[in-house]
C-alpha positions in Angstrom: -10.2 17.3 -36.3 -7.4 18.2 -33.1 -8.1 17.4 -29.7 -8.8 20.0 -27.3 -6.6 19.3 -23.8 -7.6 20.2 -20.8 -4.5 21.3 -18.0 -5.3 20.2 -14.5 -3.5 22.6 -12.8 -0.8 21.5 -10.1 -1.1 24.4 -7.7 -4.9 23.6 -7.8 -3.7 19.8 -7.9 -2.3 20.1 -4.3 -4.9 21.6 -2.8 -6.8 18.2 -3.7 -5.0 16.2 -2.2 -4.0 17.7 0.4 -7.2 17.8 1.3 -8.2 14.8 1.3 -4.8 13.8 3.3 -6.1 16.4 6.0 -9.5 16.2 5.2 -10.2 19.3 6.3 -9.9 22.8 4.3 -8.7 25.1 7.9 -5.7 22.5 7.7 -5.0 23.1 4.8 -5.3 26.2 4.2 -3.0 26.5 7.0 -0.2 24.2 5.8 -0.7 25.8 2.1 -0.6 29.7 3.5 -4.1 30.4 2.1 -7.4 30.9 4.2 -10.3 28.2 4.2 -12.0 30.4 1.3 -9.3 30.5 -1.4 -8.9 27.1 0.1 -12.2 26.1 -1.2 -12.6 28.9 -4.5 -9.3 26.0 -5.6 -11.4 23.1 -5.1 -14.2 25.1 -7.1 -11.5 25.8 -9.9 -10.6 22.0 -10.1 -13.8 21.2 -10.5 -15.3 23.3 -12.9 -11.2 22.5 -14.8 -12.6 19.0 -14.6 -15.8 19.0 -15.1 -17.3 16.8 -12.5 -17.7 16.8 -9.1 -14.9 15.9 -6.3 -15.7 16.4 -3.2 -18.5 15.9 -0.5 -18.9 17.5 2.3 -21.4 17.0 5.6 -20.5 19.4 8.2 -17.0 19.5 8.4 -16.4 15.7 7.1 -14.5 15.7 3.8 -15.0 12.9 1.4 -14.5 11.6 -2.6 -17.0 11.0 -4.7 -15.9 8.2 -7.1 -14.9 10.9 -9.8 -12.5 12.3 -6.9 -11.4 8.6 -6.4 -10.2 8.2 -9.6 -8.2 11.9 -10.3 -6.3 11.2 -6.9 -4.0 8.8 -8.1 -3.5 10.2 -11.0 -3.2 13.5 -9.4 -0.7 12.5 -6.6 1.7 10.9 -9.0 2.1 14.5 -11.4 2.1 16.1 -8.3 5.3 13.5 -7.6 6.3 14.0 -10.8 6.7 18.2 -10.6 8.3 17.9 -7.2 10.7 15.9 -8.1 11.4 17.8 -11.5 11.7 20.9 -10.5 14.0 19.0 -7.6 17.2 17.8 -9.8 16.7 21.3 -12.0 17.6 23.1 -8.7 19.7 20.0 -7.4 18.5 19.6 -4.5 20.3 17.8 -1.6 19.3 14.2 -0.2 19.7 15.7 3.5 17.3 14.7 7.0 15.6 12.2 8.6 13.2 9.7 7.2 10.7 7.1 8.4 10.0 4.3 6.7 7.2 1.6 7.4 8.3 -2.5 5.8 5.6 -4.7 6.5 6.3 -8.2 8.6 4.2 -10.0 6.7 5.1 -9.6 2.9 8.3 -9.8 0.9 10.3 -7.4 3.0 13.9 -8.5 2.1 12.6 -6.5 -1.6 12.1 -3.3 0.0 14.7 -3.5 2.1 17.2 -3.8 -1.0 16.1 -1.0 -2.6 16.6 0.7 0.6 19.3 -0.3 0.8 20.5 0.7 -2.3 19.0 4.1 -1.9 21.3 4.8 1.6 24.2 3.7 0.2 23.6 6.0 -2.3 22.7 9.1 -0.6 24.6 9.4 2.7 22.8 12.2 4.2 20.2 11.5 5.0 19.0 8.9 7.7 16.6 6.5 7.2 14.4 5.2 10.3 12.9 1.6 9.1 10.2 0.4 10.8 8.8 -3.9 10.0 5.6 -3.7 12.4 1.9 -5.8 10.9 -0.1 -3.8 7.4 -2.1 -2.3 10.2 -0.1 -1.1 12.2 2.3 0.9 9.9 -0.7 2.6 8.7 -1.9 3.4 12.1 1.4 5.0 12.8 1.5 7.2 8.5 -2.1 8.6 10.0 -0.7 9.8 12.4 2.1 11.4 11.2 5.0 8.6 13.1 5.3 7.0 9.6 7.0 9.4 6.3 6.2 6.9 4.0 5.2 3.0 4.1 4.9 -0.3 2.2 1.5 -2.5 3.9 -1.2 -4.8 2.9 -5.0 -4.0 3.3 -8.3 -5.3 2.8 -9.5 -3.3 0.7 -8.9 -0.9 -2.5 -9.1 2.1 -2.6 -7.4 3.3 0.2 -6.4 6.7 2.4 -2.9 7.9 1.4 -2.4 4.9 -0.7 -0.5 6.5 -4.4 0.4 3.1 -6.2 -1.0 -0.7 -5.6 -1.3 -4.5 -6.7 -3.2 -7.8 -6.3 -1.7 -11.2 -5.2 -3.6 -14.4 -4.9 -1.9 -16.0 -1.7 -1.7 -19.6 -1.8 -1.7 -22.2 0.9 2.4 -23.8 1.1 3.1 -26.8 2.8 6.6 -28.4 3.4 7.4 -31.4 0.6 6.5 -34.8 2.3 4.1 -32.7 4.2 1.2 -35.6 5.3 -2.0 -34.3 5.9 -4.1 -36.6 7.8 -8.0 -35.5 6.9 -9.7 -37.1 10.4 -7.5 -34.4 12.6 -8.7 -30.7 12.2 -6.2 -28.9 9.9 -3.0 -27.4 11.5 -2.7 -24.0 10.2 0.6 -22.2 11.2 -0.4 -18.1 11.1 0.4 -14.4 12.0 -1.6 -13.2 14.6 -5.1 -12.2 14.6 -6.0 -9.0 12.5 -3.0 -10.4 9.4 -4.9 -10.6 6.4 -3.7 -13.5 5.2 -4.5 -15.5 8.4 -8.2 -14.1 8.2 -8.6 -15.3 4.4 -7.4 -18.9 5.3 -9.8 -19.3 8.2 -12.6 -17.7 6.4 -12.0 -20.1 3.1 -11.9 -23.0 6.0 -15.0 -22.0 7.5 -17.0 -21.4 4.4 -15.9 -25.5 3.3 -17.2 -26.6 7.3 -13.7 -28.0 7.6 -12.3 -28.0 11.6 -9.2 -26.6 11.9 -6.6 -25.4 14.3 -3.6 -23.0 15.4 -0.3 -25.1 15.9 2.1 -22.4 15.7 1.8 -18.3 15.5 4.4 -15.7 14.5 4.8 -12.1 14.2 7.4 -12.4 11.2 7.3 -13.7 7.8 10.6 -16.3 8.2 9.6 -17.8 11.5 6.2 -19.3 9.8 8.7 -20.4 6.7 10.6 -22.1 9.0 7.7 -23.8 10.6 6.0 -25.0 7.7 9.5 -26.4 6.6 9.9 -28.1 9.6 6.7 -29.2 8.4 4.7 -27.9 11.9 1.3 -27.3 9.6 0.3 -25.0 6.6 0.2 -21.6 5.9 -0.9 -18.3 3.3 2.5 -17.8 1.3 2.6 -15.8 -1.8 4.5 -17.7 -4.0 7.1 -15.1 -3.7 7.8 -16.3 -0.7 7.8 -19.8 -1.2 10.9 -21.1 -0.9 12.6 -24.8 -1.8 11.6 -27.1 -0.1 8.1 -26.7 0.3 4.8 -27.1 -2.0 1.6 -25.5 -3.3 -2.2 -27.2 -2.3 -4.6 -26.2 -5.2 -8.4 -27.7 -5.0 -6.8 -31.0 -6.5 -5.5 -31.3 -2.9 -8.3 -30.6 -1.5 -7.6 -26.4 -0.5 -10.0 -23.8 -2.1 -9.0 -20.7 -3.5 -7.7 -18.3 -1.3 -8.9 -14.5 -2.0 -6.4 -11.6 -2.6 -4.4 -9.3 -0.9 -3.7 -6.1 -2.0 -0.5 -4.0 -1.3 0.0 -0.9 -1.4 2.9 2.1 -1.4 1.2 4.8 0.7 2.0 8.7 2.2 0.9 12.3 2.4 3.1 14.2 -0.2 2.0 17.3 1.5 4.7 15.2 4.1 7.2 14.8 1.6 11.0 16.5 1.8 13.4 15.7 -1.1 15.1 13.5 0.2 11.5 11.5 0.5 10.5 11.8 -2.7 13.6 10.9 -4.4 13.1 6.8 -2.3 9.4 7.5 -3.8 10.3 7.1 -7.4 12.9 4.8 -6.3 10.0 2.6 -5.0 8.1 3.4 -7.6 10.9 2.0 -10.5 10.8 -1.1 -8.8 7.5 -1.9 -7.8 6.6 -2.1 -11.3 9.7 -5.2 -12.6 7.8 -7.0 -9.0 4.3 -6.6 -9.4 0.9 -9.0 -10.9 -0.6 -7.5 -12.2 0.2 -3.2 -11.9 -2.7 -0.7 -11.1 -2.8 2.1 -10.0 -5.2 3.7 -7.8 -6.9 5.4 -10.3 -7.4 2.5 -13.2 -8.8 0.3 -10.9 -12.2 3.2 -9.7 -12.5 4.0 -13.3 -12.6 -0.1 -14.4 -15.6 0.1 -11.8 -17.4 2.6 -14.1 
């Protein structure tokens, strides 16, 4: 018996993703060149084809249903592939300015190398790179001060995320660092608002263990040096561990830390051909970097 296929039309998916990104039917209509009633009809048609409710409305507020959340990750990927295919077939020229955010609280060097290679291969594209805290990068994306960003977030799913993965930070100190159990634990941390810092403090407070911040810096390289200099302990991902460091485990009296979530964020409607090409390169390389690999849609689906 042949399987019955249901086709999700790309124009309907584009309307759906744009409504989610802009959270407004009227603004979506202005961007896509349609009236607000036409946008409503397209969303209704997509829900009929999918057989599920995708969006909820409370006054002017637009929210995703669980099924809408599940579709969103697939919709972004379908549109990205569609638009990249068209650009390749039409031999689009890649030019313009891309504003890219990179988090100082993660493996920034890895993504810098991807972007550097892209810049070398596409000299007509001007790149403006902003390195900052994840929370500030996501705020900048929200107000369109960035085109795309890699960022950490406390929970998933999150607005504008295309693909993401989770990692569990580890406690790290220098190889010869001695911990005095009679004194408050010395913490090396990013400033308030950092996800690593929050996880360290929550874990220690749960254990009833005294601590104090002995070294604070925005950049991960400064934290790494402070660890190697024996100024205390910190939380790092395994990819940011350096020679001369050691991992502290439960056998050393250190509780497991909660996972962090890392994602690639962008608003599809704002993306140029050059931006989509860079997103393609980042996505290809992420598949070899992240452990484990999950899309937004796959995670939502696994909850049901």
